mmCIF entry with sequence, helices, sheets and N, C-alpha, C, O atoms, coordinates in Angstrom:
data_MODEL
# 
_entry.id   MODEL 
# 
_entity.id                         1 
_entity.type                       polymer 
_entity.pdbx_number_of_molecules   1 
# 
_entity_poly.entity_id                      1 
_entity_poly.type                           'polypeptide(L)' 
_entity_poly.nstd_linkage                   no 
_entity_poly.nstd_monomer                   no 
_entity_poly.pdbx_seq_one_letter_code       MPYTHYNTDERNALQAMAGMRLPKCYMSVIPGKHLSSITGN 
_entity_poly.pdbx_seq_one_letter_code_can   MPYTHYNTDERNALQAMAGMRLPKCYMSVIPGKHLSSITGN 
_entity_poly.pdbx_strand_id                 A 
# 
loop_
_entity_poly_seq.entity_id 
_entity_poly_seq.num 
_entity_poly_seq.mon_id 
_entity_poly_seq.hetero 
1 1  MET n 
1 2  PRO n 
1 3  TYR n 
1 4  THR n 
1 5  HIS n 
1 6  TYR n 
1 7  ASN n 
1 8  THR n 
1 9  ASP n 
1 10 GLU n 
1 11 ARG n 
1 12 ASN n 
1 13 ALA n 
1 14 LEU n 
1 15 GLN n 
1 16 ALA n 
1 17 MET n 
1 18 ALA n 
1 19 GLY n 
1 20 MET n 
1 21 ARG n 
1 22 LEU n 
1 23 PRO n 
1 24 LYS n 
1 25 CYS n 
1 26 TYR n 
1 27 MET n 
1 28 SER n 
1 29 VAL n 
1 30 ILE n 
1 31 PRO n 
1 32 GLY n 
1 33 LYS n 
1 34 HIS n 
1 35 LEU n 
1 36 SER n 
1 37 SER n 
1 38 ILE n 
1 39 THR n 
1 40 GLY n 
1 41 ASN n 
# 
_struct_asym.id          A 
_struct_asym.entity_id   1 
# 
loop_
_struct_conf.conf_type_id 
_struct_conf.id 
_struct_conf.pdbx_PDB_helix_id 
_struct_conf.beg_label_comp_id 
_struct_conf.beg_label_asym_id 
_struct_conf.beg_label_seq_id 
_struct_conf.pdbx_beg_PDB_ins_code 
_struct_conf.end_label_comp_id 
_struct_conf.end_label_asym_id 
_struct_conf.end_label_seq_id 
_struct_conf.pdbx_end_PDB_ins_code 
_struct_conf.beg_auth_comp_id 
_struct_conf.beg_auth_asym_id 
_struct_conf.beg_auth_seq_id 
_struct_conf.end_auth_comp_id 
_struct_conf.end_auth_asym_id 
_struct_conf.end_auth_seq_id 
_struct_conf.pdbx_PDB_helix_class 
_struct_conf.details 
_struct_conf.pdbx_PDB_helix_length 
HELX_P HELX_P1 AA1 THR A 8  ? GLY A 19 ? THR A 8  GLY A 19 1 ? 12 
HELX_P HELX_P2 AA2 LYS A 24 ? VAL A 29 ? LYS A 24 VAL A 29 1 ? 6  
HELX_P HELX_P3 AA3 SER A 36 ? THR A 39 ? SER A 36 THR A 39 1 ? 4  
# 
_struct_conf_type.id          HELX_P 
_struct_conf_type.criteria    ? 
_struct_conf_type.reference   ? 
# 
loop_
_atom_site.group_PDB 
_atom_site.id 
_atom_site.type_symbol 
_atom_site.label_atom_id 
_atom_site.label_alt_id 
_atom_site.label_comp_id 
_atom_site.label_asym_id 
_atom_site.label_entity_id 
_atom_site.label_seq_id 
_atom_site.pdbx_PDB_ins_code 
_atom_site.Cartn_x 
_atom_site.Cartn_y 
_atom_site.Cartn_z 
_atom_site.occupancy 
_atom_site.B_iso_or_equiv 
_atom_site.pdbx_formal_charge 
_atom_site.auth_seq_id 
_atom_site.auth_comp_id 
_atom_site.auth_asym_id 
_atom_site.auth_atom_id 
_atom_site.pdbx_PDB_model_num 
ATOM 1   N N  . MET A 1 1  ? 3.013   -17.268 -19.465 1.00 0.00 ? 1  MET A N  1 
ATOM 2   C CA . MET A 1 1  ? 3.202   -15.830 -19.475 1.00 0.00 ? 1  MET A CA 1 
ATOM 3   C C  . MET A 1 1  ? 4.503   -15.524 -18.730 1.00 0.00 ? 1  MET A C  1 
ATOM 4   O O  . MET A 1 1  ? 4.638   -15.898 -17.565 1.00 0.00 ? 1  MET A O  1 
ATOM 5   N N  . PRO A 1 2  ? 5.458   -14.858 -19.369 1.00 0.00 ? 2  PRO A N  1 
ATOM 6   C CA . PRO A 1 2  ? 6.723   -14.572 -18.699 1.00 0.00 ? 2  PRO A CA 1 
ATOM 7   C C  . PRO A 1 2  ? 6.543   -13.539 -17.585 1.00 0.00 ? 2  PRO A C  1 
ATOM 8   O O  . PRO A 1 2  ? 5.654   -12.689 -17.632 1.00 0.00 ? 2  PRO A O  1 
ATOM 9   N N  . TYR A 1 3  ? 7.404   -13.642 -16.601 1.00 0.00 ? 3  TYR A N  1 
ATOM 10  C CA . TYR A 1 3  ? 7.363   -12.725 -15.471 1.00 0.00 ? 3  TYR A CA 1 
ATOM 11  C C  . TYR A 1 3  ? 7.976   -11.391 -15.861 1.00 0.00 ? 3  TYR A C  1 
ATOM 12  O O  . TYR A 1 3  ? 9.101   -11.345 -16.360 1.00 0.00 ? 3  TYR A O  1 
ATOM 13  N N  . THR A 1 4  ? 7.249   -10.310 -15.639 1.00 0.00 ? 4  THR A N  1 
ATOM 14  C CA . THR A 1 4  ? 7.780   -8.961  -15.875 1.00 0.00 ? 4  THR A CA 1 
ATOM 15  C C  . THR A 1 4  ? 7.282   -8.039  -14.780 1.00 0.00 ? 4  THR A C  1 
ATOM 16  O O  . THR A 1 4  ? 6.200   -8.237  -14.227 1.00 0.00 ? 4  THR A O  1 
ATOM 17  N N  . HIS A 1 5  ? 8.078   -7.038  -14.475 1.00 0.00 ? 5  HIS A N  1 
ATOM 18  C CA . HIS A 1 5  ? 7.672   -6.029  -13.504 1.00 0.00 ? 5  HIS A CA 1 
ATOM 19  C C  . HIS A 1 5  ? 6.770   -5.011  -14.192 1.00 0.00 ? 5  HIS A C  1 
ATOM 20  O O  . HIS A 1 5  ? 6.795   -4.870  -15.415 1.00 0.00 ? 5  HIS A O  1 
ATOM 21  N N  . TYR A 1 6  ? 5.981   -4.310  -13.403 1.00 0.00 ? 6  TYR A N  1 
ATOM 22  C CA . TYR A 1 6  ? 5.203   -3.202  -13.943 1.00 0.00 ? 6  TYR A CA 1 
ATOM 23  C C  . TYR A 1 6  ? 6.136   -2.022  -14.170 1.00 0.00 ? 6  TYR A C  1 
ATOM 24  O O  . TYR A 1 6  ? 6.956   -1.700  -13.310 1.00 0.00 ? 6  TYR A O  1 
ATOM 25  N N  . ASN A 1 7  ? 6.014   -1.377  -15.324 1.00 0.00 ? 7  ASN A N  1 
ATOM 26  C CA . ASN A 1 7  ? 6.809   -0.180  -15.549 1.00 0.00 ? 7  ASN A CA 1 
ATOM 27  C C  . ASN A 1 7  ? 6.051   1.022   -14.982 1.00 0.00 ? 7  ASN A C  1 
ATOM 28  O O  . ASN A 1 7  ? 4.925   0.877   -14.507 1.00 0.00 ? 7  ASN A O  1 
ATOM 29  N N  . THR A 1 8  ? 6.649   2.178   -15.031 1.00 0.00 ? 8  THR A N  1 
ATOM 30  C CA . THR A 1 8  ? 6.060   3.380   -14.441 1.00 0.00 ? 8  THR A CA 1 
ATOM 31  C C  . THR A 1 8  ? 4.714   3.722   -15.061 1.00 0.00 ? 8  THR A C  1 
ATOM 32  O O  . THR A 1 8  ? 3.779   4.080   -14.345 1.00 0.00 ? 8  THR A O  1 
ATOM 33  N N  . ASP A 1 9  ? 4.602   3.617   -16.365 1.00 0.00 ? 9  ASP A N  1 
ATOM 34  C CA . ASP A 1 9  ? 3.331   3.928   -17.032 1.00 0.00 ? 9  ASP A CA 1 
ATOM 35  C C  . ASP A 1 9  ? 2.224   2.971   -16.599 1.00 0.00 ? 9  ASP A C  1 
ATOM 36  O O  . ASP A 1 9  ? 1.086   3.386   -16.379 1.00 0.00 ? 9  ASP A O  1 
ATOM 37  N N  . GLU A 1 10 ? 2.565   1.690   -16.477 1.00 0.00 ? 10 GLU A N  1 
ATOM 38  C CA . GLU A 1 10 ? 1.569   0.706   -16.046 1.00 0.00 ? 10 GLU A CA 1 
ATOM 39  C C  . GLU A 1 10 ? 1.134   0.964   -14.603 1.00 0.00 ? 10 GLU A C  1 
ATOM 40  O O  . GLU A 1 10 ? -0.051  0.861   -14.285 1.00 0.00 ? 10 GLU A O  1 
ATOM 41  N N  . ARG A 1 11 ? 2.084   1.296   -13.735 1.00 0.00 ? 11 ARG A N  1 
ATOM 42  C CA . ARG A 1 11 ? 1.731   1.600   -12.339 1.00 0.00 ? 11 ARG A CA 1 
ATOM 43  C C  . ARG A 1 11 ? 0.845   2.839   -12.253 1.00 0.00 ? 11 ARG A C  1 
ATOM 44  O O  . ARG A 1 11 ? -0.099  2.875   -11.464 1.00 0.00 ? 11 ARG A O  1 
ATOM 45  N N  . ASN A 1 12 ? 1.144   3.851   -13.060 1.00 0.00 ? 12 ASN A N  1 
ATOM 46  C CA . ASN A 1 12 ? 0.311   5.060   -13.074 1.00 0.00 ? 12 ASN A CA 1 
ATOM 47  C C  . ASN A 1 12 ? -1.099  4.740   -13.567 1.00 0.00 ? 12 ASN A C  1 
ATOM 48  O O  . ASN A 1 12 ? -2.076  5.257   -13.025 1.00 0.00 ? 12 ASN A O  1 
ATOM 49  N N  . ALA A 1 13 ? -1.209  3.895   -14.587 1.00 0.00 ? 13 ALA A N  1 
ATOM 50  C CA . ALA A 1 13 ? -2.519  3.508   -15.103 1.00 0.00 ? 13 ALA A CA 1 
ATOM 51  C C  . ALA A 1 13 ? -3.299  2.727   -14.050 1.00 0.00 ? 13 ALA A C  1 
ATOM 52  O O  . ALA A 1 13 ? -4.498  2.948   -13.881 1.00 0.00 ? 13 ALA A O  1 
ATOM 53  N N  . LEU A 1 14 ? -2.636  1.819   -13.344 1.00 0.00 ? 14 LEU A N  1 
ATOM 54  C CA . LEU A 1 14 ? -3.300  1.051   -12.286 1.00 0.00 ? 14 LEU A CA 1 
ATOM 55  C C  . LEU A 1 14 ? -3.782  1.955   -11.166 1.00 0.00 ? 14 LEU A C  1 
ATOM 56  O O  . LEU A 1 14 ? -4.868  1.760   -10.621 1.00 0.00 ? 14 LEU A O  1 
ATOM 57  N N  . GLN A 1 15 ? -2.966  2.945   -10.827 1.00 0.00 ? 15 GLN A N  1 
ATOM 58  C CA . GLN A 1 15 ? -3.366  3.884   -9.777  1.00 0.00 ? 15 GLN A CA 1 
ATOM 59  C C  . GLN A 1 15 ? -4.593  4.684   -10.209 1.00 0.00 ? 15 GLN A C  1 
ATOM 60  O O  . GLN A 1 15 ? -5.494  4.922   -9.404  1.00 0.00 ? 15 GLN A O  1 
ATOM 61  N N  . ALA A 1 16 ? -4.632  5.098   -11.468 1.00 0.00 ? 16 ALA A N  1 
ATOM 62  C CA . ALA A 1 16 ? -5.786  5.841   -11.970 1.00 0.00 ? 16 ALA A CA 1 
ATOM 63  C C  . ALA A 1 16 ? -7.031  4.960   -11.975 1.00 0.00 ? 16 ALA A C  1 
ATOM 64  O O  . ALA A 1 16 ? -8.115  5.417   -11.611 1.00 0.00 ? 16 ALA A O  1 
ATOM 65  N N  . MET A 1 17 ? -6.882  3.689   -12.387 1.00 0.00 ? 17 MET A N  1 
ATOM 66  C CA . MET A 1 17 ? -8.022  2.774   -12.396 1.00 0.00 ? 17 MET A CA 1 
ATOM 67  C C  . MET A 1 17 ? -8.512  2.491   -10.979 1.00 0.00 ? 17 MET A C  1 
ATOM 68  O O  . MET A 1 17 ? -9.715  2.368   -10.749 1.00 0.00 ? 17 MET A O  1 
ATOM 69  N N  . ALA A 1 18 ? -7.594  2.387   -10.041 1.00 0.00 ? 18 ALA A N  1 
ATOM 70  C CA . ALA A 1 18 ? -7.990  2.168   -8.649  1.00 0.00 ? 18 ALA A CA 1 
ATOM 71  C C  . ALA A 1 18 ? -8.765  3.376   -8.134  1.00 0.00 ? 18 ALA A C  1 
ATOM 72  O O  . ALA A 1 18 ? -9.712  3.225   -7.362  1.00 0.00 ? 18 ALA A O  1 
ATOM 73  N N  . GLY A 1 19 ? -8.364  4.579   -8.560  1.00 0.00 ? 19 GLY A N  1 
ATOM 74  C CA . GLY A 1 19 ? -9.083  5.792   -8.174  1.00 0.00 ? 19 GLY A CA 1 
ATOM 75  C C  . GLY A 1 19 ? -10.491 5.836   -8.731  1.00 0.00 ? 19 GLY A C  1 
ATOM 76  O O  . GLY A 1 19 ? -11.382 6.447   -8.141  1.00 0.00 ? 19 GLY A O  1 
ATOM 77  N N  . MET A 1 20 ? -10.692 5.179   -9.882  1.00 0.00 ? 20 MET A N  1 
ATOM 78  C CA . MET A 1 20 ? -12.030 5.105   -10.474 1.00 0.00 ? 20 MET A CA 1 
ATOM 79  C C  . MET A 1 20 ? -12.830 3.940   -9.911  1.00 0.00 ? 20 MET A C  1 
ATOM 80  O O  . MET A 1 20 ? -13.979 3.722   -10.298 1.00 0.00 ? 20 MET A O  1 
ATOM 81  N N  . ARG A 1 21 ? -12.220 3.193   -8.999  1.00 0.00 ? 21 ARG A N  1 
ATOM 82  C CA . ARG A 1 21 ? -12.845 2.041   -8.338  1.00 0.00 ? 21 ARG A CA 1 
ATOM 83  C C  . ARG A 1 21 ? -13.265 0.954   -9.323  1.00 0.00 ? 21 ARG A C  1 
ATOM 84  O O  . ARG A 1 21 ? -14.306 0.318   -9.158  1.00 0.00 ? 21 ARG A O  1 
ATOM 85  N N  . LEU A 1 22 ? -12.444 0.753   -10.345 1.00 0.00 ? 22 LEU A N  1 
ATOM 86  C CA . LEU A 1 22 ? -12.711 -0.339  -11.280 1.00 0.00 ? 22 LEU A CA 1 
ATOM 87  C C  . LEU A 1 22 ? -12.429 -1.673  -10.584 1.00 0.00 ? 22 LEU A C  1 
ATOM 88  O O  . LEU A 1 22 ? -11.545 -1.749  -9.731  1.00 0.00 ? 22 LEU A O  1 
ATOM 89  N N  . PRO A 1 23 ? -13.166 -2.714  -10.937 1.00 0.00 ? 23 PRO A N  1 
ATOM 90  C CA . PRO A 1 23 ? -12.887 -4.036  -10.369 1.00 0.00 ? 23 PRO A CA 1 
ATOM 91  C C  . PRO A 1 23 ? -11.469 -4.490  -10.739 1.00 0.00 ? 23 PRO A C  1 
ATOM 92  O O  . PRO A 1 23 ? -10.971 -4.183  -11.821 1.00 0.00 ? 23 PRO A O  1 
ATOM 93  N N  . LYS A 1 24 ? -10.841 -5.213  -9.838  1.00 0.00 ? 24 LYS A N  1 
ATOM 94  C CA . LYS A 1 24 ? -9.467  -5.661  -10.083 1.00 0.00 ? 24 LYS A CA 1 
ATOM 95  C C  . LYS A 1 24 ? -9.356  -6.549  -11.312 1.00 0.00 ? 24 LYS A C  1 
ATOM 96  O O  . LYS A 1 24 ? -8.320  -6.568  -11.976 1.00 0.00 ? 24 LYS A O  1 
ATOM 97  N N  . CYS A 1 25 ? -10.421 -7.285  -11.616 1.00 0.00 ? 25 CYS A N  1 
ATOM 98  C CA . CYS A 1 25 ? -10.353 -8.140  -12.810 1.00 0.00 ? 25 CYS A CA 1 
ATOM 99  C C  . CYS A 1 25 ? -10.217 -7.286  -14.074 1.00 0.00 ? 25 CYS A C  1 
ATOM 100 O O  . CYS A 1 25 ? -9.569  -7.719  -15.026 1.00 0.00 ? 25 CYS A O  1 
ATOM 101 N N  . TYR A 1 26 ? -10.800 -6.103  -14.112 1.00 0.00 ? 26 TYR A N  1 
ATOM 102 C CA . TYR A 1 26 ? -10.627 -5.205  -15.250 1.00 0.00 ? 26 TYR A CA 1 
ATOM 103 C C  . TYR A 1 26 ? -9.224  -4.624  -15.261 1.00 0.00 ? 26 TYR A C  1 
ATOM 104 O O  . TYR A 1 26 ? -8.606  -4.460  -16.314 1.00 0.00 ? 26 TYR A O  1 
ATOM 105 N N  . MET A 1 27 ? -8.732  -4.315  -14.062 1.00 0.00 ? 27 MET A N  1 
ATOM 106 C CA . MET A 1 27 ? -7.413  -3.698  -13.961 1.00 0.00 ? 27 MET A CA 1 
ATOM 107 C C  . MET A 1 27 ? -6.324  -4.643  -14.455 1.00 0.00 ? 27 MET A C  1 
ATOM 108 O O  . MET A 1 27 ? -5.299  -4.180  -14.955 1.00 0.00 ? 27 MET A O  1 
ATOM 109 N N  . SER A 1 28 ? -6.517  -5.937  -14.331 1.00 0.00 ? 28 SER A N  1 
ATOM 110 C CA . SER A 1 28 ? -5.495  -6.880  -14.782 1.00 0.00 ? 28 SER A CA 1 
ATOM 111 C C  . SER A 1 28 ? -5.576  -7.122  -16.287 1.00 0.00 ? 28 SER A C  1 
ATOM 112 O O  . SER A 1 28 ? -4.560  -7.401  -16.923 1.00 0.00 ? 28 SER A O  1 
ATOM 113 N N  . VAL A 1 29 ? -6.765  -7.019  -16.858 1.00 0.00 ? 29 VAL A N  1 
ATOM 114 C CA . VAL A 1 29 ? -6.932  -7.290  -18.284 1.00 0.00 ? 29 VAL A CA 1 
ATOM 115 C C  . VAL A 1 29 ? -6.352  -6.166  -19.127 1.00 0.00 ? 29 VAL A C  1 
ATOM 116 O O  . VAL A 1 29 ? -5.736  -6.423  -20.161 1.00 0.00 ? 29 VAL A O  1 
ATOM 117 N N  . ILE A 1 30 ? -6.539  -4.949  -18.709 1.00 0.00 ? 30 ILE A N  1 
ATOM 118 C CA . ILE A 1 30 ? -6.108  -3.818  -19.524 1.00 0.00 ? 30 ILE A CA 1 
ATOM 119 C C  . ILE A 1 30 ? -4.596  -3.812  -19.765 1.00 0.00 ? 30 ILE A C  1 
ATOM 120 O O  . ILE A 1 30 ? -4.180  -3.671  -20.915 1.00 0.00 ? 30 ILE A O  1 
ATOM 121 N N  . PRO A 1 31 ? -3.755  -3.960  -18.734 1.00 0.00 ? 31 PRO A N  1 
ATOM 122 C CA . PRO A 1 31 ? -2.322  -4.012  -19.047 1.00 0.00 ? 31 PRO A CA 1 
ATOM 123 C C  . PRO A 1 31 ? -1.844  -5.382  -19.518 1.00 0.00 ? 31 PRO A C  1 
ATOM 124 O O  . PRO A 1 31 ? -0.676  -5.531  -19.875 1.00 0.00 ? 31 PRO A O  1 
ATOM 125 N N  . GLY A 1 32 ? -2.729  -6.392  -19.525 1.00 0.00 ? 32 GLY A N  1 
ATOM 126 C CA . GLY A 1 32 ? -2.341  -7.716  -19.991 1.00 0.00 ? 32 GLY A CA 1 
ATOM 127 C C  . GLY A 1 32 ? -1.582  -8.524  -18.957 1.00 0.00 ? 32 GLY A C  1 
ATOM 128 O O  . GLY A 1 32 ? -0.810  -9.412  -19.320 1.00 0.00 ? 32 GLY A O  1 
ATOM 129 N N  . LYS A 1 33 ? -1.778  -8.242  -17.693 1.00 0.00 ? 33 LYS A N  1 
ATOM 130 C CA . LYS A 1 33 ? -1.120  -8.971  -16.611 1.00 0.00 ? 33 LYS A CA 1 
ATOM 131 C C  . LYS A 1 33 ? -2.110  -9.945  -15.996 1.00 0.00 ? 33 LYS A C  1 
ATOM 132 O O  . LYS A 1 33 ? -3.319  -9.831  -16.195 1.00 0.00 ? 33 LYS A O  1 
ATOM 133 N N  . HIS A 1 34 ? -1.586  -10.893 -15.254 1.00 0.00 ? 34 HIS A N  1 
ATOM 134 C CA . HIS A 1 34 ? -2.434  -11.858 -14.562 1.00 0.00 ? 34 HIS A CA 1 
ATOM 135 C C  . HIS A 1 34 ? -3.054  -11.195 -13.341 1.00 0.00 ? 34 HIS A C  1 
ATOM 136 O O  . HIS A 1 34 ? -2.427  -10.355 -12.697 1.00 0.00 ? 34 HIS A O  1 
ATOM 137 N N  . LEU A 1 35 ? -4.281  -11.574 -13.026 1.00 0.00 ? 35 LEU A N  1 
ATOM 138 C CA . LEU A 1 35 ? -5.015  -10.999 -11.888 1.00 0.00 ? 35 LEU A CA 1 
ATOM 139 C C  . LEU A 1 35 ? -4.207  -11.097 -10.598 1.00 0.00 ? 35 LEU A C  1 
ATOM 140 O O  . LEU A 1 35 ? -4.243  -10.175 -9.783  1.00 0.00 ? 35 LEU A O  1 
ATOM 141 N N  . SER A 1 36 ? -3.485  -12.182 -10.397 1.00 0.00 ? 36 SER A N  1 
ATOM 142 C CA . SER A 1 36 ? -2.744  -12.353 -9.148  1.00 0.00 ? 36 SER A CA 1 
ATOM 143 C C  . SER A 1 36 ? -1.633  -11.318 -8.976  1.00 0.00 ? 36 SER A C  1 
ATOM 144 O O  . SER A 1 36 ? -1.179  -11.088 -7.855  1.00 0.00 ? 36 SER A O  1 
ATOM 145 N N  . SER A 1 37 ? -1.191  -10.696 -10.056 1.00 0.00 ? 37 SER A N  1 
ATOM 146 C CA . SER A 1 37 ? -0.158  -9.679  -9.926  1.00 0.00 ? 37 SER A CA 1 
ATOM 147 C C  . SER A 1 37 ? -0.707  -8.391  -9.327  1.00 0.00 ? 37 SER A C  1 
ATOM 148 O O  . SER A 1 37 ? 0.053   -7.537  -8.870  1.00 0.00 ? 37 SER A O  1 
ATOM 149 N N  . ILE A 1 38 ? -2.029  -8.255  -9.331  1.00 0.00 ? 38 ILE A N  1 
ATOM 150 C CA . ILE A 1 38 ? -2.668  -7.080  -8.740  1.00 0.00 ? 38 ILE A CA 1 
ATOM 151 C C  . ILE A 1 38 ? -3.209  -7.401  -7.362  1.00 0.00 ? 38 ILE A C  1 
ATOM 152 O O  . ILE A 1 38 ? -3.054  -6.609  -6.433  1.00 0.00 ? 38 ILE A O  1 
ATOM 153 N N  . THR A 1 39 ? -3.845  -8.560  -7.219  1.00 0.00 ? 39 THR A N  1 
ATOM 154 C CA . THR A 1 39 ? -4.485  -8.894  -5.953  1.00 0.00 ? 39 THR A CA 1 
ATOM 155 C C  . THR A 1 39 ? -3.542  -9.520  -4.948  1.00 0.00 ? 39 THR A C  1 
ATOM 156 O O  . THR A 1 39 ? -3.785  -9.448  -3.743  1.00 0.00 ? 39 THR A O  1 
ATOM 157 N N  . GLY A 1 40 ? -2.468  -10.131 -5.423  1.00 0.00 ? 40 GLY A N  1 
ATOM 158 C CA . GLY A 1 40 ? -1.539  -10.799 -4.525  1.00 0.00 ? 40 GLY A CA 1 
ATOM 159 C C  . GLY A 1 40 ? -2.000  -12.167 -4.083  1.00 0.00 ? 40 GLY A C  1 
ATOM 160 O O  . GLY A 1 40 ? -1.383  -12.770 -3.205  1.00 0.00 ? 40 GLY A O  1 
ATOM 161 N N  . ASN A 1 41 ? -3.075  -12.674 -4.671  1.00 0.00 ? 41 ASN A N  1 
ATOM 162 C CA . ASN A 1 41 ? -3.587  -14.003 -4.308  1.00 0.00 ? 41 ASN A CA 1 
ATOM 163 C C  . ASN A 1 41 ? -3.117  -15.044 -5.267  1.00 0.00 ? 41 ASN A C  1 
ATOM 164 O O  . ASN A 1 41 ? -3.450  -16.219 -5.116  1.00 0.00 ? 41 ASN A O  1 
# 
């Protein structure tokens, strides 16, 4: 998977999902990013 930054729309979507308290594993699947890009692990 190539390295890409989150664009503004993706960051806004992640912020909305975090507000809904969705699990991080769901938050990574929806934009198609790897889980570690959200959790930092």
